[in-house]
N, C-alpha and C positions, 0 to 999 in steps of 0.2 A: 621616379618621375622627376625629382629634383635634379638628377644627373642629366636627364634629357634637356631640361630647361637651361641648365648651366652650359651644356654643349652648344645649344642653339645660340645663347647669348654670347658665348665666346666666339663663335663663328661670325656673328653679326659685328662684334667689335673688331675682329680681325679684318673683315671686309671693309668696314668703315675706315680703319686706320690705313689699310693698304691702298685704298682707292681703286679706281678702275682705269685701265688704259695707261697706267703709270708704272707698271711692273718693271723694276730694275732702273727706274729713273732716279737721278740724284735728288730731285724734289721729294719723291716718295721715301727715299732712304732718310732724308733729313726729317720728314714727318714721323717716321718710325723711331728715329733717334730721339726726337723731342718727346714722343710718347714714353719711351724708356726713361728719359730724363725726369719727366713728371712723376714717374713711379719711384724715383730714387735709384734706378738701375743704371748707374753712370758708366760702368764698364761696357754694358751692352749698348748704351747710347753712343759711346766713343766708337765702338765697332761699326755702327750704322753710319756715323759721320765719316769714318775712314772709307767706307764703301762709296759714299757720295763723292768724296774728294778724289778717289781713284777713277771715278767716272767723269768727273769734271773738276780739273785742278783749279779752275777760276770761279768756283761756286762759293761766293762770299759767305752766304748764310751757313754753309757747312763748317767753315773755319770758326765763325763766331759761336755757333752752337757747340762745337767740340771744345772750344776754349772754356765755355761755361761748365761743361762736364768735367774737364780737367781741373778747373777751379774747385769744384765740389769734391774732387778726389784729393785736394790739396797738392796738386801737381802744378804749382804756380808758374814755373818756368815754361812748361809746355803750354799752359793757358796763355801766357804773354806772347809766345811765338805765334799762336793761332790768332790772337787779337791783332798782332802786328800784320799778319797776312790779310785779315779781314779789313783792316784800315787801308792797307795798300790797294786792295780791290775796290774799296768804297771809302774815299777820303773823308766823307761827311757822316760817317756812322757814329753818332753820339754814343750809342749803346756799347760799341766796341771800346771807345775811349774810356767810358765809365768803368766797364768791367776790367779793362787792363789796369786802370787805377786801383781797383780793389785788389787785384793780384799783386801789384807792386807794393801796395800798402801792407799786405800780408807778409811780404818779404822785407818789410821795413825800409823800402826804397821811397822815402817820404817825398822828396823833391820831385821824383819822377811821377809818383802817384798824384801829387798836387797838379803837376803839368797836365796829366791826363784828365783830371776833373775839370781843369780850366778849358781844355779842348772840347770836352763833352758839352760844357755850358756855352762855349762860343758857338758850337753848332746848333744847339737847342737851348735857347736862353731860359726857358721855363722847365728845365729838367730837374724836378724836385729831388730825385734820388742822388743825382750828382751834386746838387747844392748841399744836401744833407751830408753826404760823404765828405765833401770839401770842408764844410763847416766843422764836422767832427775832427777831421785831420788838423785843421787850423787850431782848434781848441787843444788838441794833443800837443801841438807844437807851440803853445802859449801865445797864439795870435787871437786873443780874446775878442778884439773888435771885429776882425774878419770873420771869426766863427759866428758871432752874434748876427752880423749882416746876412751871412748865408742861411743861418737857421731861420731868421725872420722871413727871408724870401721863400725858403722851402715850406715853412708853415703857411704862408699866405697862399701857396699853390696847393695846399691840402695835405702836406706831409704830417701824419700823426706823430711820427718819431721826432720830427723837429719841434712840433708843438709841445710834446712831453719834455724834450730837452729844455726848451725855453721856460716851461713851468718849473722844472727842477732848478734852473739857474735863477729863478725869480725875475725873469726878464719879460714876463708876459703881462 
């Protein structure tokens, strides 16, 4: 009986994730890739994003999502290339700037990472993740005043990590 219940549930989940009327569409492929990503199955996610891009070479979300999967695989150069394309297709994508900054920081390209965090914040002034990341990078680069400003702004926007950082620094 448990096997039957599992089979029915698996079928329902597959139908839900697959959607209806979208078979083979890039949007459906990205949704499937995002489901794989959420499960930590990054290679399978990349494969789905590749299919979406093959169907629509200008589908910005596919590049952004594939960049995130590459980042999780520590394929930072590939991630940066995808974020570059995502930004080319949507110049005001704060998330792509932020994630490209993370990839550049992982490669110790600190000035480029800082520039990406700046761009993310310029697009979305209250982007707490970008403020936190820029603050942490500023701290790493001995810009204590800049780090403190960013962390205070991020904490005011609800960043728990920034609040914890401020508490650790005795600045709260």
